[in-house]
C-alpha positions as CSV (number, residue, x, y, z in Angstrom):
1,M,4.0,-36.1,-44.5
2,S,6.9,-36.7,-42.1
3,L,7.8,-34.0,-39.7
4,P,11.4,-33.4,-38.4
5,L,10.3,-33.8,-34.8
6,D,7.3,-34.1,-32.6
7,R,4.3,-32.3,-34.0
8,L,3.7,-30.5,-30.7
9,A,7.0,-28.7,-30.9
10,L,5.9,-27.3,-34.3
11,E,2.5,-26.0,-33.2
12,E,3.6,-22.8,-31.6
13,P,6.0,-21.5,-34.3
14,T,3.3,-22.5,-36.9
15,R,0.6,-20.6,-35.1
16,L,2.9,-17.6,-34.6
17,I,3.8,-17.4,-38.3
18,L,0.3,-18.0,-39.6
19,A,-1.3,-15.5,-37.2
20,N,1.2,-12.8,-37.9
21,F,1.0,-13.2,-41.7
22,R,-2.8,-12.9,-41.5
23,R,-2.4,-9.8,-39.2
24,H,-0.1,-8.1,-41.6
25,F,-1.7,-9.0,-44.9
26,G,-5.4,-9.9,-44.1
27,R,-5.0,-13.3,-45.9
28,D,-3.6,-16.7,-45.3
29,L,0.1,-17.5,-46.0
30,V,-0.9,-21.0,-47.3
31,E,-4.3,-22.5,-48.0
32,I,-5.1,-24.8,-45.0
33,P,-8.0,-27.1,-46.0
34,D,-8.3,-28.5,-42.4
35,P,-7.2,-26.4,-39.4
36,S,-6.0,-29.6,-37.6
37,L,-3.4,-30.0,-40.4
38,A,-1.9,-26.5,-40.1
39,V,1.5,-27.8,-38.9
40,E,1.8,-30.3,-41.7
41,T,0.5,-27.9,-44.4
42,L,2.9,-25.1,-43.5
43,F,5.8,-27.6,-43.2
44,E,5.1,-29.1,-46.6
45,A,4.3,-25.7,-48.4
46,P,5.9,-25.3,-51.8
47,R,7.6,-22.1,-50.7
48,V,10.3,-21.4,-48.2
49,V,9.1,-20.3,-44.7
50,L,11.6,-19.4,-42.0
51,S,11.3,-17.6,-38.7
52,A,13.8,-16.4,-36.1
53,L,13.1,-15.1,-32.6
54,G,15.0,-12.5,-30.6
55,S,14.7,-8.9,-29.3
56,F,14.5,-6.1,-31.8
57,G,17.9,-5.3,-33.3
58,S,19.5,-8.5,-32.1
59,D,20.7,-11.4,-34.3
60,N,17.6,-13.5,-34.0
61,L,17.9,-17.3,-33.8
62,F,16.1,-19.6,-36.2
63,N,13.1,-21.3,-34.5
64,Y,11.4,-22.6,-37.7
65,A,12.2,-23.8,-41.2
66,N,9.8,-25.7,-43.3
67,R,10.9,-28.5,-45.6
68,A,11.6,-26.2,-48.6
69,G,13.7,-24.0,-46.3
70,L,15.7,-26.9,-44.9
71,E,16.3,-28.2,-48.4
72,L,17.3,-24.9,-49.9
73,F,19.7,-24.0,-47.0
74,A,20.9,-27.7,-46.8
75,Y,20.4,-28.0,-43.0
76,S,18.6,-30.6,-41.0
77,W,16.0,-29.3,-38.5
78,H,18.4,-29.8,-35.6
79,E,21.2,-27.9,-37.4
80,I,19.2,-24.8,-38.3
81,I,17.2,-24.4,-35.1
82,G,19.0,-22.1,-32.7
83,R,21.4,-21.0,-35.4
84,P,21.9,-17.2,-35.8
85,S,19.8,-16.0,-38.8
86,S,22.7,-13.9,-39.9
87,A,24.5,-17.1,-40.9
88,S,22.1,-17.3,-43.9
89,A,24.0,-14.5,-45.6
90,E,27.7,-14.3,-46.5
91,P,29.6,-11.9,-44.3
92,V,29.9,-9.4,-47.2
93,H,26.1,-9.3,-47.4
94,R,25.3,-9.1,-43.7
95,D,25.2,-5.3,-43.5
96,E,22.6,-5.2,-46.3
97,R,20.7,-7.9,-44.6
98,R,20.8,-6.0,-41.2
99,R,19.4,-2.9,-42.9
100,L,16.6,-4.9,-44.3
101,L,15.7,-6.4,-40.9
102,D,15.9,-3.0,-39.3
103,E,13.4,-1.6,-41.9
104,V,11.1,-4.6,-41.2
105,G,11.4,-3.9,-37.5
106,K,10.3,-0.3,-37.9
107,H,7.6,-0.8,-40.5
108,G,6.3,-4.3,-39.7
109,V,6.8,-5.8,-43.2
110,I,8.8,-5.6,-46.4
111,E,7.6,-7.2,-49.7
112,N,9.5,-7.9,-52.9
113,Y,12.9,-8.2,-51.2
114,S,15.8,-9.7,-53.1
115,G,19.1,-10.7,-51.7
116,I,21.9,-13.2,-51.8
117,R,22.0,-16.1,-49.3
118,I,24.2,-19.0,-48.7
119,S,23.6,-22.7,-47.9
120,K,25.4,-24.8,-45.3
121,H,27.7,-26.0,-48.0
122,G,28.6,-22.6,-49.4
123,R,26.2,-22.7,-52.4
124,R,25.1,-19.1,-53.1
125,F,21.6,-18.3,-54.4
126,R,19.5,-15.2,-54.9
127,I,16.1,-15.0,-53.3
128,N,13.5,-13.0,-55.2
129,R,10.3,-11.3,-54.1
130,A,10.6,-12.4,-50.5
131,T,8.2,-11.1,-47.9
132,V,9.6,-10.4,-44.4
133,F,7.4,-9.6,-41.5
134,N,7.5,-9.0,-37.8
135,L,6.3,-11.6,-35.4
136,L,4.3,-10.3,-32.5
137,D,3.1,-12.4,-29.5
138,E,-0.5,-12.4,-28.2
139,N,0.2,-9.1,-26.3
140,E,1.5,-7.5,-29.6
141,I,5.1,-7.5,-28.3
142,Y,7.8,-8.0,-30.9
143,V,9.4,-11.5,-30.6
144,G,11.1,-11.9,-34.0
145,Q,10.7,-12.0,-37.7
146,A,9.6,-14.4,-40.4
147,A,10.3,-14.6,-44.2
148,T,8.7,-16.4,-47.0
149,F,9.5,-16.7,-50.7
150,A,8.9,-19.1,-53.6
151,D,11.4,-17.7,-56.1
152,W,15.2,-18.3,-55.9
153,E,18.0,-18.9,-58.4
154,P,21.4,-20.4,-58.0
155,L,24.5,-18.2,-58.5
156,A,27.8,-19.3,-59.8
């Protein structure tokens, strides 16, 4: 498994995503056979996993994308990290996306979300049955949101 950068840089976003998924759902996001391989396991998971940090109501900035997410959105690690998460949706779909994120912010989680997204090269696709959840730090203060899904389809 090759990681896009130093493993240490991926430890904190991995821990934050995995801990918050467990907090919201009472189960693991991915099966991790060896805790020392959590970074590699999440990065190589056969589902898209993304997270973005920022204050509640802001346009959060991506701080994590696993290999499936990088491939689907057609970005390198260095291109997606720090990019506004709103850039994952076409301008015409950004109001709908903002409403979704506001709902997640208020309720902590939304499951079975579907929406249209766009890759770096303008390729449109529909994500299906996505789970979006708040990320809270160790003091339970909101720091951002994460999303995961395993079902998407290209659009013409």
